ROVEX-501555 format. One record per atom (N, C-alpha, C): atom name; chain; residue number from 1; residue in three letters; x, z, y. Coordinates in pm, 1 decimal, m for minus. Each point is the difference from the previous one (the first is absolute). Layout:
<nodes>
<node><name>CA</name><chain>A</chain><resi>NUM</resi><resn>Ala</resn><east>X</east><up>Z</up><north>Y</north></node>
...
</nodes>
This chain:
<nodes>
<node><name>N</name><chain>A</chain><resi>1</resi><resn>Met</resn><east>7541.0</east><up>1121.1</up><north>290.2</north></node>
<node><name>CA</name><chain>A</chain><resi>1</resi><resn>Met</resn><east>m87.6</east><up>21.3</up><north>113.0</north></node>
<node><name>C</name><chain>A</chain><resi>1</resi><resn>Met</resn><east>m51.1</east><up>m135.8</up><north>48.7</north></node>
<node><name>N</name><chain>A</chain><resi>2</resi><resn>Glu</resn><east>m130.6</east><up>m8.7</up><north>16.1</north></node>
<node><name>CA</name><chain>A</chain><resi>2</resi><resn>Glu</resn><east>m63.7</east><up>m122.1</up><north>48.4</north></node>
<node><name>C</name><chain>A</chain><resi>2</resi><resn>Glu</resn><east>m32.9</east><up>18.3</up><north>148.6</north></node>
<node><name>N</name><chain>A</chain><resi>3</resi><resn>Ile</resn><east>37.2</east><up>m99.0</up><north>80.9</north></node>
<node><name>CA</name><chain>A</chain><resi>3</resi><resn>Ile</resn><east>m24.9</east><up>7.2</up><north>143.9</north></node>
<node><name>C</name><chain>A</chain><resi>3</resi><resn>Ile</resn><east>m99.9</east><up>m108.1</up><north>38.2</north></node>
<node><name>N</name><chain>A</chain><resi>4</resi><resn>Lys</resn><east>m111.0</east><up>42.6</up><north>61.2</north></node>
<node><name>CA</name><chain>A</chain><resi>4</resi><resn>Lys</resn><east>m103.3</east><up>m93.1</up><north>45.5</north></node>
<node><name>C</name><chain>A</chain><resi>4</resi><resn>Lys</resn><east>m12.9</east><up>9.4</up><north>150.6</north></node>
<node><name>N</name><chain>A</chain><resi>5</resi><resn>Phe</resn><east>m35.8</east><up>m110.3</up><north>63.2</north></node>
<node><name>CA</name><chain>A</chain><resi>5</resi><resn>Phe</resn><east>m23.2</east><up>m3.4</up><north>143.9</north></node>
<node><name>C</name><chain>A</chain><resi>5</resi><resn>Phe</resn><east>m148.8</east><up>m21.1</up><north>25.1</north></node>
<node><name>N</name><chain>A</chain><resi>6</resi><resn>Ser</resn><east>m58.7</east><up>83.7</up><north>85.4</north></node>
<node><name>CA</name><chain>A</chain><resi>6</resi><resn>Ser</resn><east>m139.6</east><up>m19.1</up><north>38.8</north></node>
<node><name>C</name><chain>A</chain><resi>6</resi><resn>Ser</resn><east>m8.8</east><up>m125.2</up><north>87.5</north></node>
<node><name>N</name><chain>A</chain><resi>7</resi><resn>Arg</resn><east>m120.3</east><up>m48.4</up><north>18.5</north></node>
<node><name>CA</name><chain>A</chain><resi>7</resi><resn>Arg</resn><east>m20.6</east><up>m118.1</up><north>83.8</north></node>
<node><name>C</name><chain>A</chain><resi>7</resi><resn>Arg</resn><east>49.7</east><up>28.2</up><north>142.4</north></node>
<node><name>N</name><chain>A</chain><resi>8</resi><resn>His</resn><east>m28.2</east><up>118.8</up><north>48.4</north></node>
<node><name>CA</name><chain>A</chain><resi>8</resi><resn>His</resn><east>45.1</east><up>39.6</up><north>133.8</north></node>
<node><name>C</name><chain>A</chain><resi>8</resi><resn>His</resn><east>153.1</east><up>m0.9</up><north>8.8</north></node>
<node><name>N</name><chain>A</chain><resi>9</resi><resn>Ala</resn><east>66.7</east><up>53.8</up><north>m101.2</north></node>
<node><name>CA</name><chain>A</chain><resi>9</resi><resn>Ala</resn><east>146.2</east><up>5.8</up><north>m0.5</north></node>
<node><name>C</name><chain>A</chain><resi>9</resi><resn>Ala</resn><east>60.5</east><up>m139.9</up><north>m2.6</north></node>
<node><name>N</name><chain>A</chain><resi>10</resi><resn>Lys</resn><east>m60.6</east><up>m90.9</up><north>m74.8</north></node>
<node><name>CA</name><chain>A</chain><resi>10</resi><resn>Lys</resn><east>49.1</east><up>m138.5</up><north>m4.2</north></node>
<node><name>C</name><chain>A</chain><resi>10</resi><resn>Lys</resn><east>m12.9</east><up>m66.0</up><north>136.7</north></node>
<node><name>N</name><chain>A</chain><resi>11</resi><resn>Arg</resn><east>m107.3</east><up>30.9</up><north>70.3</north></node>
<node><name>CA</name><chain>A</chain><resi>11</resi><resn>Arg</resn><east>m18.1</east><up>m56.5</up><north>134.3</north></node>
<node><name>C</name><chain>A</chain><resi>11</resi><resn>Arg</resn><east>103.3</east><up>56.2</up><north>97.4</north></node>
<node><name>N</name><chain>A</chain><resi>12</resi><resn>Arg</resn><east>33.3</east><up>128.0</up><north>m11.5</north></node>
<node><name>CA</name><chain>A</chain><resi>12</resi><resn>Arg</resn><east>101.5</east><up>60.9</up><north>86.8</north></node>
<node><name>C</name><chain>A</chain><resi>12</resi><resn>Arg</resn><east>137.5</east><up>m60.4</up><north>m28.2</north></node>
<node><name>N</name><chain>A</chain><resi>13</resi><resn>Val</resn><east>29.5</east><up>m27.5</up><north>m127.8</north></node>
<node><name>CA</name><chain>A</chain><resi>13</resi><resn>Val</resn><east>127.6</east><up>m62.7</up><north>m36.9</north></node>
<node><name>C</name><chain>A</chain><resi>13</resi><resn>Val</resn><east>13.6</east><up>m132.9</up><north>71.6</north></node>
<node><name>N</name><chain>A</chain><resi>14</resi><resn>Lys</resn><east>m105.3</east><up>m78.1</up><north>m2.6</north></node>
<node><name>CA</name><chain>A</chain><resi>14</resi><resn>Lys</resn><east>3.0</east><up>m132.4</up><north>63.2</north></node>
<node><name>C</name><chain>A</chain><resi>14</resi><resn>Lys</resn><east>5.4</east><up>12.1</up><north>152.4</north></node>
<node><name>N</name><chain>A</chain><resi>15</resi><resn>Leu</resn><east>m80.0</east><up>89.3</up><north>57.8</north></node>
<node><name>CA</name><chain>A</chain><resi>15</resi><resn>Leu</resn><east>m7.5</east><up>15.7</up><north>145.0</north></node>
<node><name>C</name><chain>A</chain><resi>15</resi><resn>Leu</resn><east>133.2</east><up>43.6</up><north>59.8</north></node>
<node><name>N</name><chain>A</chain><resi>16</resi><resn>Phe</resn><east>64.5</east><up>98.3</up><north>m61.3</north></node>
<node><name>CA</name><chain>A</chain><resi>16</resi><resn>Phe</resn><east>123.5</east><up>55.1</up><north>54.5</north></node>
<node><name>C</name><chain>A</chain><resi>16</resi><resn>Phe</resn><east>125.6</east><up>m58.8</up><north>m64.6</north></node>
<node><name>N</name><chain>A</chain><resi>17</resi><resn>Glu</resn><east>m17.0</east><up>m102.0</up><north>m83.4</north></node>
<node><name>CA</name><chain>A</chain><resi>17</resi><resn>Glu</resn><east>112.0</east><up>m69.5</up><north>m65.0</north></node>
<node><name>C</name><chain>A</chain><resi>17</resi><resn>Glu</resn><east>90.3</east><up>96.2</up><north>m77.0</north></node>
<node><name>N</name><chain>A</chain><resi>18</resi><resn>Ile</resn><east>m63.6</east><up>83.1</up><north>m81.2</north></node>
<node><name>CA</name><chain>A</chain><resi>18</resi><resn>Ile</resn><east>71.3</east><up>93.8</up><north>m86.7</north></node>
<node><name>C</name><chain>A</chain><resi>18</resi><resn>Ile</resn><east>m2.4</east><up>m58.3</up><north>m141.4</north></node>
<node><name>N</name><chain>A</chain><resi>19</resi><resn>Ser</resn><east>112.8</east><up>m2.9</up><north>m65.5</north></node>
<node><name>CA</name><chain>A</chain><resi>19</resi><resn>Ser</resn><east>5.5</east><up>m51.1</up><north>m136.8</north></node>
<node><name>C</name><chain>A</chain><resi>19</resi><resn>Ser</resn><east>m55.2</east><up>104.4</up><north>m97.3</north></node>
<node><name>N</name><chain>A</chain><resi>20</resi><resn>Glu</resn><east>m81.0</east><up>m46.1</up><north>m95.5</north></node>
<node><name>CA</name><chain>A</chain><resi>20</resi><resn>Glu</resn><east>m52.6</east><up>91.9</up><north>m101.5</north></node>
<node><name>C</name><chain>A</chain><resi>20</resi><resn>Glu</resn><east>112.5</east><up>61.6</up><north>m81.8</north></node>
<node><name>N</name><chain>A</chain><resi>21</resi><resn>Thr</resn><east>110.8</east><up>m72.5</up><north>m14.6</north></node>
<node><name>CA</name><chain>A</chain><resi>21</resi><resn>Thr</resn><east>111.5</east><up>54.0</up><north>m77.7</north></node>
<node><name>C</name><chain>A</chain><resi>21</resi><resn>Thr</resn><east>63.4</east><up>120.3</up><north>68.9</north></node>
<node><name>N</name><chain>A</chain><resi>22</resi><resn>Ile</resn><east>m1.0</east><up>2.4</up><north>133.5</north></node>
<node><name>CA</name><chain>A</chain><resi>22</resi><resn>Ile</resn><east>52.3</east><up>116.6</up><north>72.3</north></node>
<node><name>C</name><chain>A</chain><resi>22</resi><resn>Ile</resn><east>m82.9</east><up>122.8</up><north>m34.9</north></node>
<node><name>N</name><chain>A</chain><resi>23</resi><resn>Ile</resn><east>m131.6</east><up>m16.7</up><north>1.4</north></node>
<node><name>CA</name><chain>A</chain><resi>23</resi><resn>Ile</resn><east>m90.3</east><up>110.8</up><north>m30.5</north></node>
<node><name>C</name><chain>A</chain><resi>23</resi><resn>Ile</resn><east>18.6</east><up>45.8</up><north>m144.4</north></node>
<node><name>N</name><chain>A</chain><resi>24</resi><resn>Thr</resn><east>3.2</east><up>m94.6</up><north>m93.4</north></node>
<node><name>CA</name><chain>A</chain><resi>24</resi><resn>Thr</resn><east>14.0</east><up>37.3</up><north>m141.0</north></node>
<node><name>C</name><chain>A</chain><resi>24</resi><resn>Thr</resn><east>134.8</east><up>66.0</up><north>m27.7</north></node>
<node><name>N</name><chain>A</chain><resi>25</resi><resn>Asp</resn><east>106.9</east><up>m46.2</up><north>65.2</north></node>
<node><name>CA</name><chain>A</chain><resi>25</resi><resn>Asp</resn><east>131.6</east><up>62.2</up><north>m18.4</north></node>
<node><name>C</name><chain>A</chain><resi>25</resi><resn>Asp</resn><east>0.3</east><up>144.7</up><north>47.2</north></node>
<node><name>N</name><chain>A</chain><resi>26</resi><resn>Ile</resn><east>m66.1</east><up>25.9</up><north>113.4</north></node>
<node><name>CA</name><chain>A</chain><resi>26</resi><resn>Ile</resn><east>m8.4</east><up>137.1</up><north>51.5</north></node>
<node><name>C</name><chain>A</chain><resi>26</resi><resn>Ile</resn><east>m76.2</east><up>87.9</up><north>m99.3</north></node>
<node><name>N</name><chain>A</chain><resi>27</resi><resn>Leu</resn><east>m111.3</east><up>m50.2</up><north>m51.0</north></node>
<node><name>CA</name><chain>A</chain><resi>27</resi><resn>Leu</resn><east>m83.6</east><up>79.5</up><north>m89.5</north></node>
<node><name>C</name><chain>A</chain><resi>27</resi><resn>Leu</resn><east>67.7</east><up>26.0</up><north>m134.3</north></node>
<node><name>N</name><chain>A</chain><resi>28</resi><resn>Lys</resn><east>77.7</east><up>m95.7</up><north>m48.9</north></node>
<node><name>CA</name><chain>A</chain><resi>28</resi><resn>Lys</resn><east>66.5</east><up>17.1</up><north>m129.2</north></node>
<node><name>C</name><chain>A</chain><resi>28</resi><resn>Lys</resn><east>107.9</east><up>107.2</up><north>5.0</north></node>
<node><name>N</name><chain>A</chain><resi>29</resi><resn>Thr</resn><east>57.7</east><up>22.9</up><north>117.5</north></node>
<node><name>CA</name><chain>A</chain><resi>29</resi><resn>Thr</resn><east>106.2</east><up>100.5</up><north>10.8</north></node>
<node><name>C</name><chain>A</chain><resi>29</resi><resn>Thr</resn><east>m54.8</east><up>140.9</up><north>18.9</north></node>
<node><name>N</name><chain>A</chain><resi>30</resi><resn>Met</resn><east>m130.1</east><up>11.9</up><north>21.8</north></node>
<node><name>CA</name><chain>A</chain><resi>30</resi><resn>Met</resn><east>m59.3</east><up>130.8</up><north>26.9</north></node>
<node><name>C</name><chain>A</chain><resi>30</resi><resn>Met</resn><east>m63.6</east><up>59.3</up><north>m125.3</north></node>
<node><name>N</name><chain>A</chain><resi>31</resi><resn>Asn</resn><east>m1.8</east><up>131.4</up><north>m5.3</north></node>
<node><name>CA</name><chain>A</chain><resi>31</resi><resn>Asn</resn><east>m66.6</east><up>71.6</up><north>m108.8</north></node>
<node><name>C</name><chain>A</chain><resi>31</resi><resn>Asn</resn><east>m134.1</east><up>49.5</up><north>54.6</north></node>
<node><name>N</name><chain>A</chain><resi>32</resi><resn>Leu</resn><east>m104.5</east><up>m79.7</up><north>m18.0</north></node>
<node><name>CA</name><chain>A</chain><resi>32</resi><resn>Leu</resn><east>m130.6</east><up>31.1</up><north>56.4</north></node>
<node><name>C</name><chain>A</chain><resi>32</resi><resn>Leu</resn><east>m87.5</east><up>71.6</up><north>m101.8</north></node>
<node><name>N</name><chain>A</chain><resi>33</resi><resn>His</resn><east>m70.8</east><up>101.1</up><north>47.3</north></node>
<node><name>CA</name><chain>A</chain><resi>33</resi><resn>His</resn><east>m93.0</east><up>74.5</up><north>m83.8</north></node>
<node><name>C</name><chain>A</chain><resi>33</resi><resn>His</resn><east>m141.8</east><up>m48.1</up><north>27.2</north></node>
<node><name>N</name><chain>A</chain><resi>34</resi><resn>Gln</resn><east>m95.3</east><up>48.9</up><north>m76.2</north></node>
<node><name>CA</name><chain>A</chain><resi>34</resi><resn>Gln</resn><east>m140.4</east><up>m36.8</up><north>16.8</north></node>
<node><name>C</name><chain>A</chain><resi>34</resi><resn>Gln</resn><east>m47.6</east><up>31.5</up><north>141.5</north></node>
<node><name>N</name><chain>A</chain><resi>35</resi><resn>Gly</resn><east>m88.1</east><up>m84.8</up><north>52.2</north></node>
<node><name>CA</name><chain>A</chain><resi>35</resi><resn>Gly</resn><east>m57.0</east><up>23.3</up><north>132.1</north></node>
<node><name>C</name><chain>A</chain><resi>35</resi><resn>Gly</resn><east>41.5</east><up>m106.4</up><north>100.0</north></node>
<node><name>N</name><chain>A</chain><resi>36</resi><resn>Glu</resn><east>m26.6</east><up>29.5</up><north>126.8</north></node>
<node><name>CA</name><chain>A</chain><resi>36</resi><resn>Glu</resn><east>33.6</east><up>m93.6</up><north>106.9</north></node>
<node><name>C</name><chain>A</chain><resi>36</resi><resn>Glu</resn><east>127.1</east><up>45.3</up><north>71.6</north></node>
<node><name>N</name><chain>A</chain><resi>37</resi><resn>His</resn><east>79.5</east><up>m98.5</up><north>42.6</north></node>
<node><name>CA</name><chain>A</chain><resi>37</resi><resn>His</resn><east>127.2</east><up>27.8</up><north>65.2</north></node>
<node><name>C</name><chain>A</chain><resi>37</resi><resn>His</resn><east>17.5</east><up>m90.7</up><north>120.8</north></node>
<node><name>N</name><chain>A</chain><resi>38</resi><resn>Glu</resn><east>62.4</east><up>53.9</up><north>106.3</north></node>
<node><name>CA</name><chain>A</chain><resi>38</resi><resn>Glu</resn><east>39.9</east><up>m78.0</up><north>115.2</north></node>
<node><name>C</name><chain>A</chain><resi>38</resi><resn>Glu</resn><east>151.9</east><up>m2.5</up><north>2.7</north></node>
<node><name>N</name><chain>A</chain><resi>39</resi><resn>Ile</resn><east>56.4</east><up>m119.4</up><north>3.7</north></node>
<node><name>CA</name><chain>A</chain><resi>39</resi><resn>Ile</resn><east>144.5</east><up>m17.4</up><north>m4.6</north></node>
<node><name>C</name><chain>A</chain><resi>39</resi><resn>Ile</resn><east>43.0</east><up>m71.2</up><north>127.6</north></node>
<node><name>N</name><chain>A</chain><resi>40</resi><resn>Val</resn><east>101.4</east><up>51.6</up><north>67.4</north></node>
<node><name>CA</name><chain>A</chain><resi>40</resi><resn>Val</resn><east>54.5</east><up>m63.4</up><north>120.3</north></node>
<node><name>C</name><chain>A</chain><resi>40</resi><resn>Val</resn><east>148.1</east><up>m25.0</up><north>m24.7</north></node>
<node><name>N</name><chain>A</chain><resi>41</resi><resn>Arg</resn><east>42.2</east><up>m126.2</up><north>14.2</north></node>
<node><name>CA</name><chain>A</chain><resi>41</resi><resn>Arg</resn><east>139.2</east><up>m36.9</up><north>m25.1</north></node>
<node><name>C</name><chain>A</chain><resi>41</resi><resn>Arg</resn><east>49.4</east><up>m94.9</up><north>108.0</north></node>
<node><name>N</name><chain>A</chain><resi>42</resi><resn>Asn</resn><east>124.7</east><up>20.0</up><north>42.6</north></node>
<node><name>CA</name><chain>A</chain><resi>42</resi><resn>Asn</resn><east>66.8</east><up>m96.3</up><north>87.5</north></node>
<node><name>C</name><chain>A</chain><resi>42</resi><resn>Asn</resn><east>56.7</east><up>m110.1</up><north>m87.9</north></node>
<node><name>N</name><chain>A</chain><resi>43</resi><resn>Ile</resn><east>m33.9</east><up>m122.3</up><north>30.7</north></node>
<node><name>CA</name><chain>A</chain><resi>43</resi><resn>Ile</resn><east>43.3</east><up>m115.1</up><north>m78.7</north></node>
<node><name>C</name><chain>A</chain><resi>43</resi><resn>Ile</resn><east>81.9</east><up>m92.1</up><north>90.2</north></node>
<node><name>N</name><chain>A</chain><resi>44</resi><resn>Thr</resn><east>113.8</east><up>m45.3</up><north>m48.8</north></node>
<node><name>CA</name><chain>A</chain><resi>44</resi><resn>Thr</resn><east>83.2</east><up>m92.9</up><north>75.1</north></node>
<node><name>C</name><chain>A</chain><resi>44</resi><resn>Thr</resn><east>m78.2</east><up>m128.2</up><north>26.9</north></node>
<node><name>N</name><chain>A</chain><resi>45</resi><resn>Gly</resn><east>4.9</east><up>m46.2</up><north>121.8</north></node>
<node><name>CA</name><chain>A</chain><resi>45</resi><resn>Gly</resn><east>m69.4</east><up>m123.0</up><north>37.1</north></node>
<node><name>C</name><chain>A</chain><resi>45</resi><resn>Gly</resn><east>m132.9</east><up>24.3</up><north>69.4</north></node>
<node><name>N</name><chain>A</chain><resi>46</resi><resn>Phe</resn><east>m44.1</east><up>125.3</up><north>3.1</north></node>
<node><name>CA</name><chain>A</chain><resi>46</resi><resn>Phe</resn><east>m124.4</east><up>34.4</up><north>68.0</north></node>
<node><name>C</name><chain>A</chain><resi>46</resi><resn>Phe</resn><east>30.9</east><up>91.2</up><north>117.4</north></node>
<node><name>N</name><chain>A</chain><resi>47</resi><resn>Gln</resn><east>m64.2</east><up>m27.6</up><north>112.1</north></node>
<node><name>CA</name><chain>A</chain><resi>47</resi><resn>Gln</resn><east>23.9</east><up>78.9</up><north>120.0</north></node>
<node><name>C</name><chain>A</chain><resi>47</resi><resn>Gln</resn><east>m54.5</east><up>141.8</up><north>m15.0</north></node>
<node><name>N</name><chain>A</chain><resi>48</resi><resn>Tyr</resn><east>m111.9</east><up>13.2</up><north>m69.5</north></node>
<node><name>CA</name><chain>A</chain><resi>48</resi><resn>Tyr</resn><east>m65.3</east><up>129.8</up><north>m16.8</north></node>
<node><name>C</name><chain>A</chain><resi>48</resi><resn>Tyr</resn><east>m1.5</east><up>39.6</up><north>m146.9</north></node>
<node><name>N</name><chain>A</chain><resi>49</resi><resn>Pro</resn><east>m8.6</east><up>129.8</up><north>m29.9</north></node>
<node><name>CA</name><chain>A</chain><resi>49</resi><resn>Pro</resn><east>m10.5</east><up>44.0</up><north>m140.1</north></node>
<node><name>C</name><chain>A</chain><resi>49</resi><resn>Pro</resn><east>m130.3</east><up>m50.3</up><north>m62.9</north></node>
<node><name>N</name><chain>A</chain><resi>50</resi><resn>Leu</resn><east>3.6</east><up>m23.3</up><north>m129.8</north></node>
<node><name>CA</name><chain>A</chain><resi>50</resi><resn>Leu</resn><east>m119.6</east><up>m42.6</up><north>m72.4</north></node>
<node><name>C</name><chain>A</chain><resi>50</resi><resn>Leu</resn><east>m73.3</east><up>121.9</up><north>m54.3</north></node>
<node><name>N</name><chain>A</chain><resi>51</resi><resn>Lys</resn><east>m130.1</east><up>m2.6</up><north>11.5</north></node>
<node><name>CA</name><chain>A</chain><resi>51</resi><resn>Lys</resn><east>m82.7</east><up>105.1</up><north>m58.7</north></node>
<node><name>C</name><chain>A</chain><resi>51</resi><resn>Lys</resn><east>m74.4</east><up>m62.1</up><north>m116.9</north></node>
<node><name>N</name><chain>A</chain><resi>52</resi><resn>Ile</resn><east>7.4</east><up>65.2</up><north>m114.3</north></node>
<node><name>CA</name><chain>A</chain><resi>52</resi><resn>Ile</resn><east>m65.3</east><up>m47.7</up><north>m121.8</north></node>
<node><name>C</name><chain>A</chain><resi>52</resi><resn>Ile</resn><east>m90.3</east><up>112.1</up><north>m49.5</north></node>
<node><name>N</name><chain>A</chain><resi>53</resi><resn>Val</resn><east>m126.2</east><up>m30.9</up><north>m22.6</north></node>
<node><name>CA</name><chain>A</chain><resi>53</resi><resn>Val</resn><east>m95.0</east><up>97.1</up><north>m53.9</north></node>
<node><name>C</name><chain>A</chain><resi>53</resi><resn>Val</resn><east>m37.8</east><up>m47.1</up><north>m139.6</north></node>
<node><name>N</name><chain>A</chain><resi>54</resi><resn>Val</resn><east>21.6</east><up>87.7</up><north>m99.9</north></node>
<node><name>CA</name><chain>A</chain><resi>54</resi><resn>Val</resn><east>m27.4</east><up>m36.0</up><north>m139.2</north></node>
<node><name>C</name><chain>A</chain><resi>54</resi><resn>Val</resn><east>m87.3</east><up>105.2</up><north>m66.5</north></node>
<node><name>N</name><chain>A</chain><resi>55</resi><resn>Ser</resn><east>m68.0</east><up>m43.7</up><north>m105.7</north></node>
<node><name>CA</name><chain>A</chain><resi>55</resi><resn>Ser</resn><east>m78.4</east><up>89.0</up><north>m84.3</north></node>
<node><name>C</name><chain>A</chain><resi>55</resi><resn>Ser</resn><east>52.3</east><up>m15.0</up><north>m141.9</north></node>
<node><name>N</name><chain>A</chain><resi>56</resi><resn>Val</resn><east>28.0</east><up>112.8</up><north>m65.4</north></node>
<node><name>CA</name><chain>A</chain><resi>56</resi><resn>Val</resn><east>53.8</east><up>m1.8</up><north>m135.9</north></node>
<node><name>C</name><chain>A</chain><resi>56</resi><resn>Val</resn><east>m104.5</east><up>56.8</up><north>m95.4</north></node>
<node><name>N</name><chain>A</chain><resi>57</resi><resn>Lys</resn><east>m35.8</east><up>m80.1</up><north>m99.9</north></node>
<node><name>CA</name><chain>A</chain><resi>57</resi><resn>Lys</resn><east>m91.9</east><up>43.2</up><north>m106.3</north></node>
<node><name>C</name><chain>A</chain><resi>57</resi><resn>Lys</resn><east>60.5</east><up>m43.2</up><north>m132.5</north></node>
<node><name>N</name><chain>A</chain><resi>58</resi><resn>Gly</resn><east>36.4</east><up>96.3</up><north>m79.5</north></node>
<node><name>CA</name><chain>A</chain><resi>58</resi><resn>Gly</resn><east>61.8</east><up>m32.2</up><north>m128.6</north></node>
<node><name>C</name><chain>A</chain><resi>58</resi><resn>Gly</resn><east>133.4</east><up>m68.8</up><north>22.8</north></node>
<node><name>N</name><chain>A</chain><resi>59</resi><resn>Asp</resn><east>15.7</east><up>m118.8</up><north>m59.7</north></node>
<node><name>CA</name><chain>A</chain><resi>59</resi><resn>Asp</resn><east>123.2</east><up>m77.2</up><north>12.6</north></node>
<node><name>C</name><chain>A</chain><resi>59</resi><resn>Asp</resn><east>m15.0</east><up>m112.9</up><north>101.6</north></node>
<node><name>N</name><chain>A</chain><resi>60</resi><resn>Thr</resn><east>m108.8</east><up>1.8</up><north>78.0</north></node>
<node><name>CA</name><chain>A</chain><resi>60</resi><resn>Thr</resn><east>m26.9</east><up>m105.7</up><north>96.9</north></node>
<node><name>C</name><chain>A</chain><resi>60</resi><resn>Thr</resn><east>15.8</east><up>51.6</up><north>141.9</north></node>
<node><name>N</name><chain>A</chain><resi>61</resi><resn>Val</resn><east>78.9</east><up>m72.2</up><north>78.6</north></node>
<node><name>CA</name><chain>A</chain><resi>61</resi><resn>Val</resn><east>18.2</east><up>31.1</up><north>141.5</north></node>
<node><name>C</name><chain>A</chain><resi>61</resi><resn>Val</resn><east>m69.7</east><up>m110.0</up><north>79.0</north></node>
<node><name>N</name><chain>A</chain><resi>62</resi><resn>Thr</resn><east>m96.4</east><up>37.8</up><north>83.2</north></node>
<node><name>CA</name><chain>A</chain><resi>62</resi><resn>Thr</resn><east>m72.2</east><up>m96.1</up><north>82.1</north></node>
<node><name>C</name><chain>A</chain><resi>62</resi><resn>Thr</resn><east>43.8</east><up>17.8</up><north>144.6</north></node>
<node><name>N</name><chain>A</chain><resi>63</resi><resn>Val</resn><east>50.5</east><up>m108.5</up><north>59.5</north></node>
<node><name>CA</name><chain>A</chain><resi>63</resi><resn>Val</resn><east>39.1</east><up>1.9</up><north>140.8</north></node>
<node><name>C</name><chain>A</chain><resi>63</resi><resn>Val</resn><east>m127.0</east><up>m21.0</up><north>81.0</north></node>
<node><name>N</name><chain>A</chain><resi>64</resi><resn>Ile</resn><east>m38.7</east><up>101.9</up><north>77.7</north></node>
<node><name>CA</name><chain>A</chain><resi>64</resi><resn>Ile</resn><east>m121.7</east><up>m7.1</up><north>79.5</north></node>
<node><name>C</name><chain>A</chain><resi>64</resi><resn>Ile</resn><east>26.1</east><up>m75.9</up><north>129.6</north></node>
<node><name>N</name><chain>A</chain><resi>65</resi><resn>Thr</resn><east>109.7</east><up>32.8</up><north>67.9</north></node>
<node><name>CA</name><chain>A</chain><resi>65</resi><resn>Thr</resn><east>37.9</east><up>m70.3</up><north>122.4</north></node>
<node><name>C</name><chain>A</chain><resi>65</resi><resn>Thr</resn><east>148.7</east><up>14.5</up><north>23.7</north></node>
<node><name>N</name><chain>A</chain><resi>66</resi><resn>Asn</resn><east>53.5</east><up>m85.8</up><north>83.3</north></node>
<node><name>CA</name><chain>A</chain><resi>66</resi><resn>Asn</resn><east>140.3</east><up>4.3</up><north>39.4</north></node>
<node><name>C</name><chain>A</chain><resi>66</resi><resn>Asn</resn><east>13.8</east><up>m73.2</up><north>133.1</north></node>
<node><name>N</name><chain>A</chain><resi>67</resi><resn>Tyr</resn><east>76.4</east><up>62.8</up><north>92.0</north></node>
<node><name>CA</name><chain>A</chain><resi>67</resi><resn>Tyr</resn><east>12.6</east><up>m58.2</up><north>133.4</north></node>
<node><name>C</name><chain>A</chain><resi>67</resi><resn>Tyr</resn><east>113.8</east><up>66.8</up><north>75.4</north></node>
<node><name>N</name><chain>A</chain><resi>68</resi><resn>Pro</resn><east>52.1</east><up>m67.2</up><north>104.5</north></node>
<node><name>CA</name><chain>A</chain><resi>68</resi><resn>Pro</resn><east>97.0</east><up>66.7</up><north>88.1</north></node>
<node><name>C</name><chain>A</chain><resi>68</resi><resn>Pro</resn><east>m71.5</east><up>108.5</up><north>78.7</north></node>
<node><name>N</name><chain>A</chain><resi>69</resi><resn>Leu</resn><east>68.3</east><up>108.9</up><north>29.2</north></node>
<node><name>CA</name><chain>A</chain><resi>69</resi><resn>Leu</resn><east>m64.7</east><up>112.1</up><north>68.3</north></node>
<node><name>C</name><chain>A</chain><resi>69</resi><resn>Leu</resn><east>m43.0</east><up>m31.4</up><north>143.7</north></node>
<node><name>N</name><chain>A</chain><resi>70</resi><resn>Lys</resn><east>64.1</east><up>m95.4</up><north>64.2</north></node>
<node><name>CA</name><chain>A</chain><resi>70</resi><resn>Lys</resn><east>m45.0</east><up>m44.8</up><north>132.3</north></node>
<node><name>C</name><chain>A</chain><resi>70</resi><resn>Lys</resn><east>m34.5</east><up>m146.5</up><north>m9.4</north></node>
<node><name>N</name><chain>A</chain><resi>71</resi><resn>Lys</resn><east>m79.6</east><up>m46.2</up><north>96.0</north></node>
<node><name>CA</name><chain>A</chain><resi>71</resi><resn>Lys</resn><east>m34.9</east><up>m141.3</up><north>m0.6</north></node>
<node><name>C</name><chain>A</chain><resi>71</resi><resn>Lys</resn><east>127.5</east><up>m81.7</up><north>13.9</north></node>
<node><name>N</name><chain>A</chain><resi>72</resi><resn>Gly</resn><east>6.4</east><up>m107.9</up><north>m72.5</north></node>
<node><name>CA</name><chain>A</chain><resi>72</resi><resn>Gly</resn><east>114.7</east><up>m87.2</up><north>8.2</north></node>
<node><name>C</name><chain>A</chain><resi>72</resi><resn>Gly</resn><east>20.8</east><up>m73.1</up><north>m130.3</north></node>
<node><name>N</name><chain>A</chain><resi>73</resi><resn>Arg</resn><east>58.2</east><up>m113.6</up><north>9.1</north></node>
<node><name>CA</name><chain>A</chain><resi>73</resi><resn>Arg</resn><east>28.9</east><up>m79.2</up><north>m119.1</north></node>
<node><name>C</name><chain>A</chain><resi>73</resi><resn>Arg</resn><east>150.8</east><up>m0.8</up><north>m24.1</north></node>
<node><name>N</name><chain>A</chain><resi>74</resi><resn>Lys</resn><east>36.9</east><up>m48.7</up><north>m116.1</north></node>
<node><name>CA</name><chain>A</chain><resi>74</resi><resn>Lys</resn><east>141.6</east><up>m8.5</up><north>m36.2</north></node>
<node><name>C</name><chain>A</chain><resi>74</resi><resn>Lys</resn><east>73.0</east><up>m87.2</up><north>101.5</north></node>
<node><name>N</name><chain>A</chain><resi>75</resi><resn>Lys</resn><east>115.1</east><up>48.7</up><north>44.0</north></node>
<node><name>CA</name><chain>A</chain><resi>75</resi><resn>Lys</resn><east>77.6</east><up>m79.1</up><north>98.5</north></node>
<node><name>C</name><chain>A</chain><resi>75</resi><resn>Lys</resn><east>125.7</east><up>m52.5</up><north>m61.4</north></node>
</nodes>
């Protein structure tokens, strides 16, 4: 499975100080089917749950966006 980050998703990673490896680790453990998916996970070290929106086409998973569900940065 190939995981790509959209330009928007890369900007959210930097803005909210989320590691790309956290996102990729979450996606690798999931069995995703074709189409778009919204994933919400509580991650240690973040005050709020992370929301990840992905699109799956073939063997490629594209991260459209990712952010904490409420405003706030990593504390």
